[in-house]
C-alpha positions in Angstrom: -20.5 37.2 7.9 -17.8 37.7 10.3 -15.2 38.4 7.9 -17.3 41.0 6.5 -18.2 42.7 9.6 -14.5 42.5 10.8 -13.7 44.4 7.4 -16.4 46.9 7.6 -14.9 47.9 11.1 -11.5 48.3 10.1 -12.6 50.3 6.9 -14.8 52.3 9.4 -12.1 52.8 11.8 -10.0 53.8 8.7 -12.3 56.5 8.0 -12.3 57.8 11.3 -8.8 58.0 11.2 -8.8 59.9 8.0 -11.2 62.2 9.3 -9.2 62.7 12.4 -6.0 63.4 10.4 -7.7 66.9 9.3 -8.6 67.4 13.0 -11.6 70.2 13.7 -14.0 71.4 11.2 -11.7 74.3 11.0 -8.4 72.6 10.1 -10.3 70.7 7.2 -11.6 74.0 5.9 -7.8 75.4 6.0 -6.7 72.2 4.0 -9.4 72.8 1.5 -8.7 76.3 1.2 -5.1 75.6 0.6 -6.2 75.4 -3.0 -6.3 78.4 -5.0 -9.4 80.4 -5.0 -11.2 80.7 -8.1 -11.9 84.0 -9.9 -15.3 85.2 -11.2 -17.0 83.2 -13.6 -15.2 80.0 -12.2 -11.5 80.6 -13.1 -8.2 81.0 -11.6 -7.0 84.3 -12.5 -8.3 84.0 -15.7 -7.4 80.1 -15.8 -9.9 77.6 -16.0 -11.0 76.3 -12.2 -9.4 73.0 -11.1 -11.5 70.1 -9.3 -9.8 70.6 -5.8 -10.7 74.5 -6.0 -14.2 73.8 -7.7 -14.9 71.8 -4.2 -13.5 74.5 -2.3 -15.9 76.9 -4.0 -19.0 74.4 -3.6 -18.3 74.2 0.2 -17.9 77.8 0.6 -21.2 78.5 -1.3 -23.0 75.8 0.9 -23.4 73.1 -1.7 -22.8 69.7 -1.2 -20.7 68.1 -4.2 -21.6 65.2 -6.0 -19.6 62.0 -6.1 -18.3 62.9 -9.6 -17.0 66.2 -8.5 -15.4 64.7 -5.2 -13.7 61.8 -7.1 -12.1 64.3 -9.8 -10.9 66.3 -6.9 -9.2 63.7 -5.1 -7.7 62.5 -8.5 -6.7 66.4 -8.9 -5.1 66.2 -5.4 -3.2 63.0 -6.1 -1.5 64.6 -9.1 -0.3 67.6 -6.8 3.3 67.2 -5.2 3.4 66.6 -1.4 5.3 69.7 -0.9 2.3 71.5 -2.6 0.0 69.9 -0.1 -1.5 67.2 -2.2 -1.1 64.6 0.3 -2.8 66.2 3.2 -5.6 67.8 0.8 -6.1 64.3 -0.2 -6.7 63.0 3.0 -9.0 65.7 3.8 -11.2 64.8 0.8 -10.9 61.3 1.7 -12.4 62.3 5.2 -15.0 64.9 4.1 -16.0 61.6 1.7 -16.3 59.4 4.5 -18.3 62.2 6.7 -20.9 62.4 3.7 -21.1 58.7 3.0 -19.6 59.1 -0.6 -16.4 56.8 0.3 -18.9 53.8 0.8 -21.5 54.5 -1.3 -19.6 55.6 -4.6 -17.2 53.1 -6.4 -15.8 56.2 -8.3 -14.7 58.1 -5.0 -13.3 55.3 -3.7 -11.2 54.2 -6.5 -9.9 57.9 -6.5 -8.9 57.4 -2.9 -7.5 54.2 -3.4 -5.2 55.5 -6.5 -4.5 58.5 -4.6 -3.0 56.6 -1.5 -1.4 54.1 -4.4 0.5 56.8 -5.8 1.7 58.4 -2.5 3.4 55.3 -1.5 0.6 54.7 1.4 -0.2 50.9 0.4 -1.7 50.1 3.5 -4.3 53.0 3.5 -4.9 52.1 0.2 -5.7 48.2 1.1 -7.8 49.7 3.8 -10.2 51.6 1.5 -10.2 48.4 -0.8 -11.3 46.0 1.9 -14.2 48.4 2.7 -15.7 48.2 -0.6 -18.8 46.0 -0.7 -18.0 44.5 -4.3 -14.4 45.6 -5.4 -14.1 45.0 -9.3 -11.3 44.7 -11.5 -10.4 48.3 -11.8 -10.0 48.1 -8.2 -7.7 45.2 -7.9 -5.8 46.7 -10.7 -5.1 49.6 -8.7 -4.1 48.0 -5.9 -1.6 45.7 -8.5 -0.2 48.8 -10.0 0.7 50.3 -6.8 2.1 47.6 -5.3 4.2 47.0 -8.6 5.2 50.8 -8.7 6.6 50.5 -5.2 8.6 47.5 -5.9 6.5 45.1 -3.7 6.4 42.7 -6.4 5.6 39.4 -4.1 2.4 41.4 -2.7 1.6 42.1 -6.8 2.0 38.6 -7.2 -0.4 37.5 -4.4 -3.2 40.0 -5.5 -2.8 38.5 -9.1 -3.4 35.1 -7.4 -6.3 36.3 -5.3 -7.9 37.9 -8.5 -8.1 34.5 -9.9 -9.6 32.9 -6.9 -12.3 35.1 -6.0 -14.5 33.6 -8.6 -16.3 36.9 -9.3 -16.6 37.5 -13.0 -16.4 41.2 -12.6 -13.0 40.9 -10.5 -11.3 38.5 -12.9 -8.1 40.0 -14.4 -8.5 41.9 -17.3 -6.1 43.2 -19.9 -4.6 45.9 -17.6 -4.0 43.3 -15.0 -2.1 41.5 -17.7 -0.1 44.6 -18.6 0.8 45.1 -14.8 1.9 41.4 -13.9 3.8 40.8 -16.6 6.4 43.3 -16.4 6.6 42.5 -12.8 7.7 38.6 -14.2 9.8 40.4 -16.1 11.7 42.5 -13.6 12.3 39.1 -11.4 13.3 36.9 -14.5 10.8 34.4 -13.5 9.8 33.1 -17.1 7.9 29.9 -15.4 5.3 32.6 -13.8 5.4 34.6 -17.1 4.3 31.6 -19.2 1.4 30.6 -16.7 -0.1 34.4 -17.3 0.5 33.8 -21.0 -1.7 30.7 -20.6 -4.3 32.4 -18.9 -4.1 35.4 -21.5 -4.7 32.4 -24.1 -7.4 30.7 -22.4 -9.6 33.9 -21.7 -9.0 35.1 -25.4 -7.0 38.1 -24.1 -4.0 37.5 -26.6 -5.3 39.6 -29.5 -5.6 42.4 -27.3 -3.0 45.2 -28.3 -2.1 46.0 -24.6 -1.3 42.4 -23.5 0.5 41.4 -26.7 2.9 44.7 -26.4 3.7 43.4 -22.3 4.1 39.8 -23.2 6.3 40.7 -26.2 8.5 42.9 -23.9 8.7 40.4 -21.1 10.0 37.8 -23.0 12.5 39.7 -24.6 14.0 41.0 -21.0 13.5 37.4 -19.6 15.5 35.8 -22.3 16.3 32.2 -22.7 16.3 29.8 -25.7 13.1 30.2 -27.0 12.9 33.7 -25.9 12.4 35.5 -29.2 10.0 32.5 -30.7 7.7 33.2 -28.1 8.1 37.0 -28.1 6.8 36.4 -32.1 4.2 34.4 -31.1 2.9 36.9 -29.1 3.6 39.8 -31.5 1.6 37.9 -34.3 -1.1 37.2 -32.0 -2.1 40.7 -31.8 -5.2 41.6 -34.0 -4.3 45.5 -34.1 -1.1 46.1 -33.9 0.2 49.7 -33.3 3.7 51.3 -33.1 4.6 50.4 -30.0 4.0 46.7 -30.9 6.6 47.0 -33.5 9.0 48.9 -31.1 8.8 45.9 -28.8 9.4 43.0 -31.1 12.2 45.0 -32.5 13.7 46.0 -29.0 13.1 42.4 -28.1 15.1 40.9 -30.9 18.1 43.7 -30.4 18.3 42.6 -26.7 18.7 39.0 -27.6 21.5 39.9 -30.3 19.2 39.1 -33.3 20.6 42.4 -35.0 19.6 41.4 -38.9 16.4 40.5 -37.7 15.7 43.3 -36.0 16.6 45.5 -39.2 14.4 43.1 -41.4 11.5 43.9 -38.7 12.1 47.3 -39.1 11.9 47.5 -42.6 8.2 45.1 -42.4 7.2 48.0 -40.1 7.5 50.7 -42.7 6.0 48.4 -45.6 2.8 47.7 -43.4 2.3 51.2 -43.3 3.7 51.8 -39.6 5.5 55.3 -39.1 8.3 54.6 -36.8 9.0 57.3 -33.9 11.8 58.8 -32.2 11.9 55.5 -29.8 12.2 53.2 -32.9 14.9 55.3 -34.6 16.9 55.4 -31.3 16.3 51.5 -30.6 17.4 50.4 -34.6 20.2 52.8 -35.4 22.8 51.4 -32.9 22.2 48.1 -34.1 23.3 49.1 -37.7 26.9 49.5 -36.7 26.7 45.8 -35.5 25.9 44.1 -38.9 27.7 43.3 -42.0 26.5 46.0 -44.0 25.9 48.4 -40.9 27.4 51.4 -42.7 24.8 51.2 -45.5 21.7 50.5 -43.4 22.5 53.7 -40.9 22.6 55.8 -44.1 19.4 54.6 -45.0 17.7 55.1 -41.7 19.4 58.2 -41.6 17.8 59.2 -45.2 14.5 58.1 -43.4 15.1 60.1 -40.5 15.5 63.5 -42.8 12.6 62.5 -44.6 10.5 62.5 -41.8 11.3 65.6 -40.0 12.9 63.6 -37.1 16.2 65.1 -37.2 15.0 67.8 -34.8 14.7 65.5 -32.0 17.6 65.4 -29.7 17.6 61.8 -28.7 17.6 60.8 -32.7 20.5 62.9 -33.4 22.5 61.4 -30.3 21.2 57.9 -31.8 22.9 59.2 -35.2 26.0 60.0 -33.6 26.3 57.0 -31.9 26.0 55.2 -35.0 28.5 57.1 -37.4 30.7 56.9 -34.4 30.8 53.2 -34.6 31.4 53.1 -38.1 34.4 55.5 -38.0 32.7 58.6 -40.0 33.6 61.1 -37.5 33.1 64.1 -39.8 29.5 63.3 -40.6 29.0 63.4 -36.4 30.7 66.8 -36.4 28.4 67.6 -39.1 24.9 66.4 -36.9 26.4 68.0 -33.9 26.9 71.1 -35.4 23.6 71.6 -37.0 21.7 70.6 -33.4 19.6 73.4 -32.4 19.4 71.8 -28.8 22.3 69.9 -27.4 21.9 68.1 -23.7 24.4 66.4 -21.8 23.9 62.9 -23.6 24.9 64.8 -27.0 28.3 66.1 -25.7 28.9 62.7 -24.0 28.3 60.9 -27.3 30.4 63.5 -29.2 33.3 63.2 -26.9 33.1 59.4 -26.7 33.0 59.3 -30.4 36.2 61.1 -30.7 38.1 58.9 -28.0 36.6 55.8 -30.0 38.3 57.0 -33.0 41.6 57.9 -31.9 40.8 61.7 -31.8 41.9 62.2 -28.0 43.0 65.9 -28.1 39.9 66.7 -29.9 38.1 65.0 -27.0 39.7 67.2 -24.7 39.0 70.5 -26.4 35.5 69.7 -26.7 35.2 69.2 -23.0 36.4 72.4 -22.5 33.6 73.6 -25.0 31.5 71.8 -22.8 32.2 73.6 -19.7 31.9 77.0 -21.7 28.1 76.4 -22.0 27.0 76.1 -18.3 25.7 72.3 -18.8 27.4 70.1 -16.2 29.3 67.3 -17.1 28.4 64.2 -15.3 30.2 60.9 -14.8 29.8 59.7 -18.5 31.8 62.7 -19.5 34.6 62.2 -17.2 34.8 58.3 -18.1 35.4 59.2 -21.7 37.8 62.2 -20.3 39.8 59.8 -18.5 40.1 57.0 -21.2 41.3 59.9 -23.9 44.0 61.0 -21.1 45.2 57.5 -20.4 45.4 57.2 -24.7 47.9 60.0 -25.1 49.6 59.4 -21.7 48.6 63.2 -20.5 49.3 62.7 -16.6 48.5 66.3 -15.7 45.1 66.7 -17.5 43.9 63.1 -15.8 44.9 64.4 -12.6 43.0 67.8 -13.0 39.8 65.7 -13.6 40.4 63.8 -10.4 40.7 67.0 -8.9 37.4 67.9 -10.1 36.0 64.8 -9.0 37.5 65.2 -5.5 36.1 68.6 -5.2 32.3 67.3 -5.9 31.2 64.5 -3.3 28.2 63.3 -5.7 30.7 62.3 -8.2 32.7 60.5 -5.6 29.8 58.1 -4.9 30.0 57.0 -9.0 31.7 53.8 -8.4 32.0 53.5 -12.3 33.7 56.6 -12.5 36.2 55.7 -9.7 37.0 52.5 -11.6 37.4 54.6 -14.4 40.1 56.8 -12.4 41.8 53.3 -11.1 42.3 52.2 -15.1 43.7 55.7 -16.3 46.5 55.6 -13.3 47.2 52.5 -14.1 47.6 52.5 -18.1 49.8 55.6 -17.0 51.9 53.4 -14.9 50.9 55.4 -11.9 50.4 52.5 -9.4 50.4 54.3 -6.0 48.0 56.8 -7.5 45.7 54.0 -8.6 45.7 52.3 -5.5 44.9 55.7 -3.6 41.8 56.1 -6.0 41.2 52.6 -5.3 40.9 53.2 -1.7 38.7 56.3 -2.2 35.7 53.9 -3.9 33.1 54.1 -1.4 31.4 51.0 -2.8 33.7 48.4 -4.4 32.4 46.0 -7.0 33.8 43.5 -8.8 34.9 45.9 -11.7 36.7 47.8 -8.8 38.6 44.9 -7.6 39.7 43.8 -11.1 40.8 47.2 -12.1 43.4 47.5 -9.3 44.6 43.7 -9.6 44.9 44.6 -13.6 47.1 47.5 -12.4 49.2 45.0 -10.1 49.2 42.7 -13.2 51.0 45.2 -15.3 54.1 45.3 -13.5 56.2 42.6 -11.9 57.2 44.4 -8.7 53.5 44.4 -7.6 53.6 40.5 -7.8 53.2 40.2 -3.8 50.4 43.0 -3.6 48.4 41.2 -6.1 48.2 38.4 -4.4 47.1 40.3 -1.1 44.5 41.9 -2.6 43.1 38.9 -4.8 42.4 37.6 -1.3 40.8 40.4 0.5 38.8 40.4 -3.2 37.7 36.9 -2.5 36.7 38.0 1.2 34.8 41.1 0.1 33.1 40.1 -3.0 33.1 36.3 -2.6 33.7 35.0 -5.9 36.1 35.7 -9.1 35.0 36.3 -12.5 36.6 35.8 -15.8 38.4 38.9 -15.5 39.9 38.0 -12.5 41.0 34.7 -13.8 42.3 37.0 -16.8 44.5 39.1 -14.4 46.2 35.9 -12.6 47.0 34.3 -16.0 48.8 37.6 -16.7 50.4 37.6 -13.3 51.5 34.2 -13.8 53.5 35.1 -16.8 55.9 36.8 -14.5 56.1 33.8 -12.2 57.6 31.2 -14.7 56.1 28.2 -16.5 55.0 26.6 -13.0 52.7 29.3 -12.2 50.8 29.3 -15.7 50.0 25.7 -15.4 48.6 26.3 -11.9 46.4 29.1 -13.5 45.5 26.9 -16.1 44.7 24.2 -14.0 42.4 26.4 -11.7 40.8 27.6 -14.5 40.1 24.3 -16.1 38.7 23.6 -12.2 36.2 26.4 -12.4 34.9 25.8 -16.1 36.7 29.2 -17.3 38.6 27.7 -20.3 35.3 27.8 -22.0 35.1 31.5 -22.4 37.4 32.3 -25.3 39.0 35.5 -23.5 40.2 33.0 -21.0 41.4 30.4 -23.4 43.2 33.2 -25.6 45.1 34.6 -22.7 46.3 30.7 -21.7 47.8 30.6 -24.9 49.6 33.8 -24.7 51.0 33.1 -21.4 52.6 29.8 -22.5 54.0 31.7 -25.5 55.5 34.4 -23.2 57.2 31.6 -21.2 58.8 30.3 -24.2 56.5 27.4 -24.9 54.9 27.8 -28.2 55.0 24.0 -28.5 52.4 23.8 -25.7 50.5 26.8 -27.3 50.2 25.2 -30.6 48.6 22.1 -29.1 46.1 23.9 -26.9 44.9 25.9 -29.9 44.6 22.7 -32.3 41.9 21.4 -29.2 40.5 24.3 -28.6 36.5 24.4 -29.3 35.4 27.9 -29.5 38.3 29.6 -31.5 37.7 33.2 -32.6 39.6 35.9 -34.6 41.2 36.8 -31.3 42.4 33.2 -30.9 43.9 33.3 -34.3 45.6 36.7 -33.6 46.5 35.4 -30.5 48.6 32.4 -31.9 50.1 34.8 -34.7 51.4 36.8 -31.8 53.0 33.9 -30.3 54.8 33.0 -33.7 55.7 36.5 -33.5 57.3 36.4 -30.5 59.3 33.3 -31.8 60.2 34.3 -35.4 58.2 31.3 -36.8 57.2 33.3 -40.0 55.9 30.2 -41.7 53.9 29.2 -39.3 52.4 32.5 -39.0 51.6 32.8 -42.6 49.8 29.2 -42.8 47.4 30.5 -39.7 47.1 34.1 -41.1 46.2 32.3 -44.7 43.9 29.9 -43.2 41.9 32.8 -41.1 38.1 32.7 -42.0 38.1 36.5 -41.0 40.7 38.5 -40.5 40.5 42.2 -38.7 42.8 45.0 -38.6 45.0 43.5 -35.7 45.4 40.3 -38.1 47.2 42.4 -40.8 49.2 44.5 -38.2 50.7 41.3 -36.6 51.9 40.0 -39.8 53.0 43.3 -40.9 55.2 43.5 -38.0 56.5 39.9 -38.3 57.7 40.6 -41.5 59.0 44.3 -40.7 61.4 42.7 -37.8 62.5 39.9 -39.7 63.7 42.2 -42.5 61.2 40.7 -44.9 60.8 44.3 -46.3 58.8 43.4 -49.5 56.3 41.2 -48.1 55.7 43.8 -45.1 54.8 46.8 -47.9 53.2 44.3 -50.0 50.7 43.3 -47.2 50.3 47.1 -46.1 49.1 47.8 -49.7 47.0 44.5 -49.5 45.7 45.6 -46.2 44.3 48.9 -47.8 42.7 47.5 -50.8 40.5 45.3 -48.4 39.1 48.6 -47.1 40.7 48.7 -43.8 42.1 51.9 -42.4 45.8 51.5 -41.4 45.8 52.4 -37.6 48.7 53.7 -35.2 49.9 50.0 -35.2 50.0 49.6 -38.8 52.0 52.7 -39.2 54.5 52.2 -36.5 55.2 48.6 -38.2 55.7 49.9 -41.5 58.0 53.2 -40.2 60.3 50.0 -38.9 60.5 48.3 -42.6 61.2 51.8 -43.9 64.1 52.4 -41.6 65.4 48.8 -42.8 65.3 50.2 -46.2 66.6 53.7 -45.2 64.1 55.5 -47.7 63.0 58.8 -46.7 60.6 58.7 -49.1 58.6 56.3 -47.9 58.6 57.9 -44.2 57.6 60.9 -45.8 54.9 59.0 -47.3 53.5 57.6 -43.8 53.7 61.2 -42.4 51.7 62.4 -45.1 49.1 59.5 -43.9 49.6 60.1 -40.1 48.7 64.2 -41.0 45.7 63.0 -43.3 44.3 60.6 -40.9 44.6 62.6 -37.8 46.8 59.8 -36.1 47.5 61.1 -32.8 49.9 59.5 -30.6 52.7 60.0 -28.6 54.2 56.5 -29.5 53.8 57.0 -32.9 55.4 60.4 -33.2 58.4 59.2 -31.5 58.7 56.4 -34.2 58.3 58.6 -37.0 60.9 61.1 -35.3 63.3 57.7 -35.0 62.7 56.9 -38.6 63.5 60.1 -39.9 66.7 60.1 -37.8 67.8 56.7 -39.2 67.0 57.5 -42.5 69.5 60.4 -42.4 66.9 63.5 -42.4 67.8 64.8 -39.0 66.2 68.3 -40.0 62.7 66.5 -40.4 63.1 64.7 -37.2 63.9 67.8 -35.1 60.9 69.7 -36.7 58.5 67.0 -35.4 60.3 67.5 -32.1 59.8 70.9 -31.9 56.2 70.8 -33.0 55.1 68.2 -30.6 52.7 69.8 -28.1 53.3 67.5 -25.4 56.9 66.3 -25.3 57.3 63.3 -22.8 60.2 61.0 -21.9 59.6 59.0 -25.1 59.8 62.1 -27.5 63.2 63.2 -25.5 64.5 59.6 -25.8 63.7 59.6 -29.4 65.5 63.0 -29.9 68.2 62.5 -28.0 68.9 59.2 -30.0 69.0 60.9 -33.1 71.5 63.7 -32.0 73.7 60.5 -30.7 73.3 58.6 -33.9 74.5 61.5 -36.1 77.3 62.6 -33.9 75.7 65.4 -31.8 76.7 64.4 -28.5 76.5 67.9 -26.9 73.7 68.7 -28.3 72.2 65.2 -26.5 73.5 66.4 -23.5 72.1 69.7 -23.7 68.5 68.0 -24.7 68.7 65.8 -21.8 69.8 68.7 -19.2 66.4 70.3 -20.2 64.5 67.0 -20.1 65.6 67.1 -16.3 64.4 70.7 -16.0 61.0 69.9 -17.2 60.7 67.1 -14.3 60.6 64.4 -16.5 62.2 61.3 -15.1 64.8 59.5 -16.9 64.4 55.4 -17.5 67.1 53.2 -18.3 66.6 53.4 -22.3 67.4 57.4 -22.3 70.4 56.9 -20.2 71.9 54.0 -22.7 70.9 56.4 -25.6 73.0 59.4 -23.9 75.9 56.9 -22.8 76.1 55.7 -26.5 76.1 59.4 -27.9 79.0 60.1 -25.3 80.8 57.0 -26.2 80.7 57.7 -30.1 81.9 61.5 -29.6 84.7 60.7 -27.2 83.4 62.3 -24.4 85.0 60.0 -21.5 84.5 62.3 -18.6 81.1 63.4 -19.3 80.1 59.7 -20.0 81.5 58.7 -16.9 79.8 61.4 -14.9 76.3 60.4 -16.5 77.1 56.7 -15.4 77.4 57.4 -12.1 74.5 59.6 -11.7 72.0 56.5 -13.1 72.5 55.0 -9.5 73.1 58.1 -7.2 70.7 60.8 -8.5 68.3 59.2 -10.6 67.7 56.2 -8.6 67.7 53.8 -11.7 69.6 50.5 -11.3 72.1 50.4 -14.3 71.4 47.7 -16.8 73.7 45.4 -19.1 73.2 47.9 -22.0 74.7 50.9 -19.2 77.7 48.6 -18.5 78.4 47.9 -22.3 78.2 51.6 -23.4 80.7 52.4 -20.2 83.2 49.4 -21.5 82.7 51.0 -25.0 83.2 54.4 -23.7 86.4 54.0 -22.0 87.6 51.6 -25.1 86.9 54.0 -27.7 88.9 56.7 -25.8 91.7 54.3 -25.7 91.8 53.4 -21.9 92.0 49.7 -22.9 93.0 48.7 -19.4 90.6 51.1 -17.5 87.9 49.2 -19.9 89.0 45.7 -19.3 89.3 46.1 -15.7 85.6 47.6 -15.6 84.2 44.7 -17.9 86.0 42.3 -14.9 84.4 44.6 -12.3 80.6 43.8 -13.7 78.3 42.2 -11.7 77.6 38.5 -12.6 74.2 38.7 -13.6 75.3 42.0 -15.6 78.2 40.2 -17.6 77.4 39.9 -21.5 78.8 39.3 -24.9 78.4 42.7 -26.2 80.9 44.5 -23.3 83.7 42.3 -24.3 82.9 42.3 -28.1 83.5 46.4 -27.8 86.6 45.9 -26.0 87.9 43.5 -28.6 86.8 45.7 -31.3 88.7 48.9 -29.7 91.9 46.4 -29.2 91.9 46.0 -32.9 91.6 49.8 -33.6 94.7 50.5 -31.1 96.3 47.4 -32.0 96.5 46.2 -28.6 96.6 42.2 -28.9 97.3 41.1 -25.4 94.1 42.8 -23.9 92.4 41.6 -27.3 93.4 38.2 -26.6 91.9 38.4 -23.1 88.9 39.7 -24.5 88.4 37.6 -26.8 88.7 34.6 -24.2 85.9 35.8 -22.3 83.8 36.6 -25.4 84.1 33.3 -26.9 83.2 31.8 -23.8 80.3 33.6 -23.8 79.1 33.5 -27.4 80.6 31.2 -30.2 78.2 31.8 -33.2 79.1 35.4 -34.0 81.8 35.0 -36.7 82.7 38.6 -36.7 84.4 38.3 -33.5 86.5 35.4 -34.6 87.0 37.8 -37.9 88.6 40.3 -35.7 90.8 38.5 -33.9 92.4 36.9 -36.9 92.9 40.2 -38.2 94.4 41.4 -35.0 96.9 38.5 -35.1 97.8 39.0 -38.7 98.2 42.8 -38.1 100.9 41.7 -35.5 102.4 39.4 -37.6 101.3 36.1 -35.2 100.5 33.5 -37.6 100.2 31.0 -35.3 97.2 32.9 -33.6 95.5 33.2 -37.2 95.8 29.5 -37.7 94.3 28.8 -34.3 91.5 31.0 -35.1 90.9 30.1 -38.6 90.7 26.4 -37.1 88.0 27.0 -34.4 85.9 28.7 -37.2 86.5 25.9 -39.6 85.6 23.2 -36.5 82.3 25.2 -35.8 81.4 25.2 -39.8 81.4 29.1 -39.7 80.7 31.5 -42.7 81.2 34.7 -43.2 77.8 35.9 -45.0 78.3 37.9 -48.2 78.2 41.7 -47.6 75.3 43.6 -48.6 74.0 47.0 -49.2 71.4 49.3 -50.8 70.4 52.6 -52.1 67.5 54.5 -53.2 67.4 56.3 -56.4 64.1 58.1 -57.8 62.0 56.1 -55.3 63.7 52.8 -56.7 65.5 50.7 -54.6 68.8 49.3 -55.7 70.3 46.1 -53.6 73.9 45.2 -54.4 75.5 41.9 -52.4 79.8 41.0 -52.8 80.3 38.8 -55.7 76.6 38.9 -57.3 76.4 40.0 -60.9 72.7 40.2 -61.5 72.1 43.8 -61.3 70.4 45.0 -64.6 72.4 47.8 -64.9 75.7 46.2 -63.9 77.3 46.8 -67.1 77.0 50.6 -66.9 77.9 50.6 -63.1 81.0 48.6 -63.7 82.2 51.3 -66.3 81.5 53.9 -64.1 83.7 52.5 -61.2 86.4 51.6 -63.7 86.5 55.4 -64.7 86.4 56.6 -61.2 89.2 54.1 -60.2 91.1 55.3 -63.0 90.6 59.0 -62.4 91.7 58.0 -58.6 94.8 56.5 -59.7 96.0 58.9 -62.2 95.5 61.7 -59.5 97.6 59.5 -57.1 100.2 58.9 -59.6 100.2 62.9 -60.4 100.6 63.5 -56.7 103.4 61.4 -56.1 105.1 62.7 -59.0 104.8 66.3 -57.5 106.2 65.1 -54.3 109.2 63.8 -56.1 
């Protein structure tokens, strides 16, 4: 009794407070008069009268509204935004209800007031109204539950649910609506135990067949996950007596969230066969799944056909889902077609189209489409810029990426998007601009683990930032207080720069923290051992690895590729249960770099027969085989495929230019260079190398000057190419000037290749003594056999035996396996009639069991390659060939005889 009086006292005080909130009678009337006045015949300017306006009109006429009208007016006020006076109007109506006695006397009015306070977030006021009710029923409890859940006060919601169960009043026991409110709270808190308790109550009370309860339980089990999540979700689904579209959508979404994609597609088929018509939500859920299954391409087409037959293609969300699906199965023409026919596009549509282009390698088109987005007046969001930065990184377009950075910088709202700032760090990292990446990292307002991993990845990509890496790693531990698997991957990457000891330490740490069970970490450890020159350790770890996948197999093939273990790679490739495009590309690259050109082309054709499409890496690898064969025809075929497949990549463009050059077609090489829209260091290096190879040294130097005027900073590769061009053209002074500029102007430290080119430059120019002195003055860590080999070759040309002997002594002490150097020295002694020297060199060759390999050459005639080996008589046309050679030899001999007779 005392508790009841206390509750009544609190309710009376609250009613007084609500009434006082409106002040005097005039204040209350002013609040009520804020509602629009009705026109004649009870209409607002011709529109039907609203409940709040009706109450105002009733009061103005001196009439007293009944409980039903007042409850409707309160509900109407709660629907108004607070800026429109909804909150104050609702409180005034509450005050009026208290004054006339409807709040305590009418459950409908009390419920309306509670709901109004709950929707506005005034939970304390709602609870006071609830406490003032004599016999609150389940609806009242549900109103409070819903308000607590909406406000994120989940513990309060659980407390109310427990109070409902313990009150012991039949009309206050939880209903289907109660379950539908409390079950999502369990899902949000991931409390599966509490959710199962609610499910138990549902079964005991016979509510499991209720559609509302069943739908809520299905969604909850799907979100909570667990080993039995899908089984429990399916049991809840099967218990529903009258299933609706929401039931089917919930179970399909549940299977999708738990990775059961094939089962989800099966359920989609059952849904249709049971006579339920999928809606926009169903299609938007099922379409992204199609691309993740084995026959997903065809499932997607079937769903697309259903969408067209049912007229759902006009919905923007359905079109967006269709574009996502076709992007993932690499059918960009269909994506473009859907995008074109869309009558209405939202920002998601544009983002999906841009992301599709990026995903399929059409980076330039993505940039062009973004310009189209800007012209529509739709404001790009963070997702737009993340895709755009990815495209810029892939094609190495630093300037466009910096423009994006400028746009972001001018809009503070975007600077608060951590995911966008992370993408900016990754962009600068991939473009090898560490300083810019670090500045972008420092601009991130709220750093998460992805932010830290992004900047650590930038450090791990270059051995010059090792100290910075470990400093940031320590800071990350202090900020985030934990390292995830991506952090460990970065640590393993850095360890390869530090040597095998650091690799072992990283491996040991991964074992201690339990990350070696993750396939990505295990693969990185294999790769680290391979890069440090320990393929045997990598192979042993691979054999003992429990969770192997295609990436693991590819990692081992990559390991064998680095060490030219062709047979081991072939065994691994043939034993693979499932091969992806990377597997084929690695094997093609392995064959190409080992001059196994026939095998490379055979595998390239087999790749296509398996239904796979060659990508940028495939074409880059097969171009190397084309170069080995000097086949312009094959290079043209690769070029044609690139155009048909719209393969846009600056590195591939450089490789194609280089291939044309090395196969003797300088015209096509120069045409590619000319039409290249964005010439960078790679393009210029390839073209300068082309000029150098064809003896056009002056053109190479001019092109280098043009490169410098475009503010493209040279690296050691282009400097080596330029020095080589000067060497072969005899431009000694120009070469010396370029060599001096490497350190003095371009701030690049000369490498062994630069010193070798300089020795070759001086030696070819006849300045053998200068070349010898230059070779002697090379830094100790730069000394290499190539420099002395170049000097030895030049001494043979100029007949300088003394310097040649000195060069040979240095050469033989550095490199003993190249028989060509011994042959050169022997020939030099023979030309100078120093037979003792010839005998000495031949004895050295014999003692080391060195034999000169047979000479080999080939020629391409009418798309067929003909191979010739010295002393080989296996060619099918050998008799015809030898007849022609004999005829030519006789003609030469006759011409020589005639000329000799004329001279006499």
